[in-house]
C-alpha atoms as a printed R data frame, in Angstrom:
    type eleno elety resid chain resno       x       y       z
1   ATOM     1    CA   MET     A     1 102.167 131.158  59.123
2   ATOM     2    CA   ILE     A     2 102.786 132.947  62.442
3   ATOM     3    CA   ARG     A     3  99.406 131.741  63.775
4   ATOM     4    CA   PHE     A     4 100.474 128.207  62.785
5   ATOM     5    CA   ILE     A     5 103.807 128.502  64.641
6   ATOM     6    CA   SER     A     6 102.117 130.057  67.745
7   ATOM     7    CA   LEU     A     7  99.573 127.275  67.795
8   ATOM     8    CA   THR     A     8 102.297 124.592  67.554
9   ATOM     9    CA   ILE     A     9 104.228 126.232  70.338
10  ATOM    10    CA   PHE     A    10 101.166 126.373  72.550
11  ATOM    11    CA   LEU     A    11 100.094 122.725  71.864
12  ATOM    12    CA   CYS     A    12 103.750 121.572  72.511
13  ATOM    13    CA   SER     A    13 103.696 123.408  75.901
14  ATOM    14    CA   PHE     A    14 100.265 122.190  76.746
15  ATOM    15    CA   PHE     A    15 101.157 118.535  76.042
16  ATOM    16    CA   SER     A    16 104.568 118.939  77.844
17  ATOM    17    CA   LEU     A    17 102.656 120.048  80.914
18  ATOM    18    CA   LEU     A    18 100.237 117.068  80.759
19  ATOM    19    CA   SER     A    19 103.159 114.619  80.436
20  ATOM    20    CA   GLN     A    20 104.633 115.912  83.682
21  ATOM    21    CA   ARG     A    21 101.439 115.066  85.556
22  ATOM    22    CA   GLU     A    22 101.456 111.820  87.646
23  ATOM    23    CA   SER     A    23  98.920 110.259  89.967
24  ATOM    24    CA   ALA     A    24  99.599 108.423  93.226
25  ATOM    25    CA   TYR     A    25  97.028 106.722  95.339
26  ATOM    26    CA   PHE     A    26  97.475 106.609  99.269
27  ATOM    27    CA   ALA     A    27  95.368 105.286 102.011
28  ATOM    28    CA   SER     A    28  96.405 106.217 105.607
29  ATOM    29    CA   GLY     A    29  93.302 106.642 107.655
30  ATOM    30    CA   CYS     A    30  90.466 109.168 107.175
31  ATOM    31    CA   PHE     A    31  90.686 110.684 103.688
32  ATOM    32    CA   TRP     A    32  89.770 114.121 105.138
33  ATOM    33    CA   CYS     A    33  93.233 114.158 106.866
34  ATOM    34    CA   VAL     A    34  95.166 112.665 104.046
35  ATOM    35    CA   GLU     A    35  93.734 115.032 101.460
36  ATOM    36    CA   ALA     A    36  94.429 118.136 103.552
37  ATOM    37    CA   ILE     A    37  98.030 117.044 104.029
38  ATOM    38    CA   PHE     A    38  98.749 116.485 100.402
39  ATOM    39    CA   GLU     A    39  97.093 119.668  99.354
40  ATOM    40    CA   SER     A    40  99.583 121.619 101.439
41  ATOM    41    CA   ILE     A    41 102.519 120.179  99.335
42  ATOM    42    CA   GLU     A    42 104.077 122.396  96.520
43  ATOM    43    CA   GLY     A    43 103.744 120.533  93.299
44  ATOM    44    CA   VAL     A    44 100.419 118.958  94.173
45  ATOM    45    CA   ILE     A    45  97.857 119.845  91.639
46  ATOM    46    CA   ASP     A    46  94.919 118.031  93.219
47  ATOM    47    CA   ALA     A    47  93.943 115.661  95.960
48  ATOM    48    CA   GLU     A    48  90.768 113.883  95.622
49  ATOM    49    CA   SER     A    49  89.089 111.608  98.303
50  ATOM    50    CA   GLY     A    50  87.756 108.223  97.306
51  ATOM    51    CA   TYR     A    51  87.901 104.495  97.535
52  ATOM    52    CA   CYS     A    52  90.300 101.802  96.299
53  ATOM    53    CA   GLY     A    53  90.937  98.165  96.812
54  ATOM    54    CA   GLY     A    54  87.529  96.614  97.303
55  ATOM    55    CA   THR     A    55  85.093  94.234  95.535
56  ATOM    56    CA   VAL     A    56  81.948  96.567  95.268
57  ATOM    57    CA   ASN     A    57  81.553  98.701  92.175
58  ATOM    58    CA   ASN     A    58  80.654 102.427  92.867
59  ATOM    59    CA   PRO     A    59  80.634 101.985  96.688
60  ATOM    60    CA   THR     A    60  79.019 104.533  98.995
61  ATOM    61    CA   TYR     A    61  80.509 105.994 102.064
62  ATOM    62    CA   SER     A    62  78.129 103.989 104.250
63  ATOM    63    CA   GLN     A    63  79.092 100.746 102.428
64  ATOM    64    CA   ILE     A    64  82.763 101.513 103.083
65  ATOM    65    CA   CYS     A    65  82.243 102.328 106.697
66  ATOM    66    CA   SER     A    66  80.684  98.802 107.182
67  ATOM    67    CA   GLY     A    67  84.173  97.390 106.546
68  ATOM    68    CA   LYS     A    68  82.652  94.684 104.276
69  ATOM    69    CA   THR     A    69  83.542  96.039 100.873
70  ATOM    70    CA   GLY     A    70  87.364  95.644 101.133
71  ATOM    71    CA   HIS     A    71  87.909  99.268 100.079
72  ATOM    72    CA   ALA     A    72  90.144 101.727 101.868
73  ATOM    73    CA   GLU     A    73  89.597 105.379 102.108
74  ATOM    74    CA   THR     A    74  92.118 106.554  99.543
75  ATOM    75    CA   VAL     A    75  93.407 109.880  98.221
76  ATOM    76    CA   LYS     A    76  94.154 110.254  94.513
77  ATOM    77    CA   VAL     A    77  97.011 112.682  94.524
78  ATOM    78    CA   THR     A    78  97.907 114.423  91.129
79  ATOM    79    CA   PHE     A    79 101.126 116.184  91.092
80  ATOM    80    CA   SER     A    80 103.625 117.761  88.841
81  ATOM    81    CA   SER     A    81 106.599 115.367  88.511
82  ATOM    82    CA   ASN     A    82 108.946 118.156  87.695
83  ATOM    83    CA   LYS     A    83 108.261 119.832  91.141
84  ATOM    84    CA   VAL     A    84 107.845 116.882  93.355
85  ATOM    85    CA   THR     A    85 108.843 113.228  92.653
86  ATOM    86    CA   TYR     A    86 107.060 109.967  93.385
87  ATOM    87    CA   SER     A    87 109.788 109.196  95.801
88  ATOM    88    CA   GLU     A    88 109.124 112.530  97.671
89  ATOM    89    CA   MET     A    89 105.376 111.626  97.677
90  ATOM    90    CA   LEU     A    90 106.317 108.318  99.452
91  ATOM    91    CA   GLU     A    91 108.221 110.184 102.102
92  ATOM    92    CA   ILE     A    92 105.308 112.516 102.643
93  ATOM    93    CA   PHE     A    93 103.026 109.550 102.956
94  ATOM    94    CA   PHE     A    94 105.056 107.806 105.642
95  ATOM    95    CA   ASP     A    95 105.894 111.064 107.479
96  ATOM    96    CA   SER     A    96 102.194 111.925 107.768
97  ATOM    97    CA   HIS     A    97 100.753 108.924 109.294
98  ATOM    98    CA   ASP     A    98 101.547 105.945 111.651
99  ATOM    99    CA   PRO     A    99 102.317 102.847 109.373
100 ATOM   100    CA   THR     A   100 102.750 100.602 112.399
101 ATOM   101    CA   THR     A   101  99.161 100.330 113.370
102 ATOM   102    CA   LEU     A   102  97.267  97.600 111.493
103 ATOM   103    CA   ASN     A   103  93.868  98.857 110.189
104 ATOM   104    CA   ARG     A   104  93.793 101.933 112.365
105 ATOM   105    CA   GLN     A   105  94.769 105.557 112.264
106 ATOM   106    CA   GLY     A   106  94.112 107.493 115.533
107 ATOM   107    CA   PRO     A   107  90.415 106.942 116.495
108 ATOM   108    CA   ASP     A   108  89.487 105.305 113.201
109 ATOM   109    CA   VAL     A   109  89.468 101.545 113.230
110 ATOM   110    CA   GLY     A   110  88.844  99.070 110.464
111 ATOM   111    CA   THR     A   111  90.202  97.746 107.159
112 ATOM   112    CA   GLN     A   112  88.870 100.861 105.461
113 ATOM   113    CA   TYR     A   113  91.483 102.857 107.393
114 ATOM   114    CA   ARG     A   114  94.477 100.566 106.633
115 ATOM   115    CA   SER     A   115  97.844 102.011 105.495
116 ATOM   116    CA   ALA     A   116  98.085 101.228 101.728
117 ATOM   117    CA   ILE     A   117  99.833 102.283  98.603
118 ATOM   118    CA   PHE     A   118  97.947 101.554  95.432
119 ATOM   119    CA   TYR     A   119 100.573 101.479  92.677
120 ATOM   120    CA   SER     A   120  99.744 102.320  89.097
121 ATOM   121    CA   ASP     A   121 102.638 100.715  87.354
122 ATOM   122    CA   GLU     A   122 105.764  98.660  87.944
123 ATOM   123    CA   ARG     A   123 107.897 101.714  88.543
124 ATOM   124    CA   GLN     A   124 105.687 102.902  91.378
125 ATOM   125    CA   LYS     A   125 105.637  99.380  92.889
126 ATOM   126    CA   ILE     A   126 109.348  99.075  92.862
127 ATOM   127    CA   LEU     A   127 109.939 102.537  94.345
128 ATOM   128    CA   ALA     A   128 107.372 101.887  97.061
129 ATOM   129    CA   GLN     A   129 108.935  98.452  97.852
130 ATOM   130    CA   GLN     A   130 112.437  99.938  97.981
131 ATOM   131    CA   TYR     A   131 111.124 102.778 100.220
132 ATOM   132    CA   ILE     A   132 109.580 100.236 102.745
133 ATOM   133    CA   GLU     A   133 112.721  98.118 102.739
134 ATOM   134    CA   ASN     A   134 114.845 101.218 103.553
135 ATOM   135    CA   LEU     A   135 112.505 102.056 106.405
136 ATOM   136    CA   LYS     A   136 112.891  98.529 107.783
137 ATOM   137    CA   LYS     A   137 116.741  98.521 107.328
138 ATOM   138    CA   GLN     A   138 117.008 101.847 109.045
139 ATOM   139    CA   LYS     A   139 114.657 100.658 111.736
140 ATOM   140    CA   THR     A   140 112.629 103.882 111.405
141 ATOM   141    CA   PHE     A   141 109.565 102.053 112.698
142 ATOM   142    CA   LYS     A   142 109.324  98.855 114.758
143 ATOM   143    CA   THR     A   143 107.089  97.404 112.050
144 ATOM   144    CA   VAL     A   144 105.527  98.640 108.833
145 ATOM   145    CA   THR     A   145 101.903  97.350 108.203
146 ATOM   146    CA   THR     A   146 101.528  99.343 104.891
147 ATOM   147    CA   THR     A   147 100.130  97.064 102.071
148 ATOM   148    CA   LEU     A   148 101.286  97.527  98.378
149 ATOM   149    CA   GLU     A   149  98.176  96.858  96.267
150 ATOM   150    CA   LYS     A   150  97.759  97.091  92.540
151 ATOM   151    CA   MET     A   151  95.659 100.028  91.637
152 ATOM   152    CA   THR     A   152  92.642  98.719  89.704
153 ATOM   153    CA   LYS     A   153  89.916 101.316  90.135
154 ATOM   154    CA   PHE     A   154  89.537 104.526  92.057
155 ATOM   155    CA   TYR     A   155  86.069 105.574  92.866
156 ATOM   156    CA   PRO     A   156  85.734 109.268  93.862
157 ATOM   157    CA   ALA     A   157  83.915 109.810  97.230
158 ATOM   158    CA   GLU     A   158  80.631 111.737  97.456
159 ATOM   159    CA   GLN     A   159  81.073 115.414  96.773
160 ATOM   160    CA   TYR     A   160  80.610 116.483 100.344
161 ATOM   161    CA   HIS     A   161  83.876 114.646 101.205
162 ATOM   162    CA   GLN     A   162  85.855 116.652  98.733
163 ATOM   163    CA   ASP     A   163  88.038 119.434 100.488
164 ATOM   164    CA   PHE     A   164  86.123 118.639 103.703
165 ATOM   165    CA   VAL     A   165  88.681 120.106 106.040
166 ATOM   166    CA   GLU     A   166  88.783 123.355 104.056
167 ATOM   167    CA   LYS     A   167  85.019 123.602 103.906
168 ATOM   168    CA   ASN     A   168  84.365 122.510 107.489
169 ATOM   169    CA   PRO     A   169  87.104 124.098 109.587
170 ATOM   170    CA   TYR     A   170  85.037 123.795 112.853
171 ATOM   171    CA   HIS     A   171  83.658 120.328 112.460
172 ATOM   172    CA   PRO     A   172  84.577 118.442 115.646
173 ATOM   173    CA   TYR     A   173  86.571 115.654 113.824
174 ATOM   174    CA   VAL     A   174  88.463 118.334 111.833
175 ATOM   175    CA   THR     A   175  89.485 120.287 114.970
176 ATOM   176    CA   SER     A   176  90.279 117.257 117.051
177 ATOM   177    CA   VAL     A   177  91.920 114.925 114.427
178 ATOM   178    CA   SER     A   178  92.466 116.369 111.011
179 ATOM   179    CA   LYS     A   179  94.109 119.781 112.020
180 ATOM   180    CA   PRO     A   180  96.426 118.247 114.735
181 ATOM   181    CA   ARG     A   181  97.552 115.513 112.396
182 ATOM   182    CA   LYS     A   182  98.232 118.115 109.587
183 ATOM   183    CA   LEU     A   183 100.062 120.396 112.090
184 ATOM   184    CA   ASN     A   184 102.188 117.457 113.387
185 ATOM   185    CA   PHE     A   185 103.122 116.616 109.808
186 ATOM   186    CA   LEU     A   186 104.064 120.358 109.048
187 ATOM   187    CA   LYS     A   187 106.250 120.470 112.095
188 ATOM   188    CA   LYS     A   188 108.093 117.320 110.892
189 ATOM   189    CA   LEU     A   189 108.461 118.897 107.471
190 ATOM   190    CA   LYS     A   190 110.082 122.037 108.921
191 ATOM   191    CA   ASN     A   191 112.308 120.119 111.389
192 ATOM   192    CA   PRO     A   192 113.165 116.764 109.879
């Protein structure tokens, strides 16, 4: 009987933890940068680089780079909703990139580098719409080019893209773009 009660408590705890997990899909330029930023946030369980919003099934990085597939470099962020909320994830997203530049972040240009939120459900869509409307009302940015797109399919990027910044700290792109972008975000986080 004690084993049954212990097993029941364990399973209840396990399923409770699973129910507190949520995923968000953000595109804001090179996914190496985006992934590294979200991985630095307490409550984020995982950040995975991939592709969303296009017309080609199982696209490759070289196909994405052509700009012809319609996909955006996207990061799937899995987080514990009892530690960080979706609204807070939106704040991190907007604080960590320039949503005023259409199809561009820093040196990366093309629709694959667009600013986009891929919403999973109606709640995420409404929260993202409200967040963008607030930014516009407060005139935080002169314009917001971020698109809201329904999440239909997330394709994980090739394995060498995963945790790229962590695995390649001296890569020229990492030292000249990814690290400065992350440091700039962390400064904003400490001094809002």
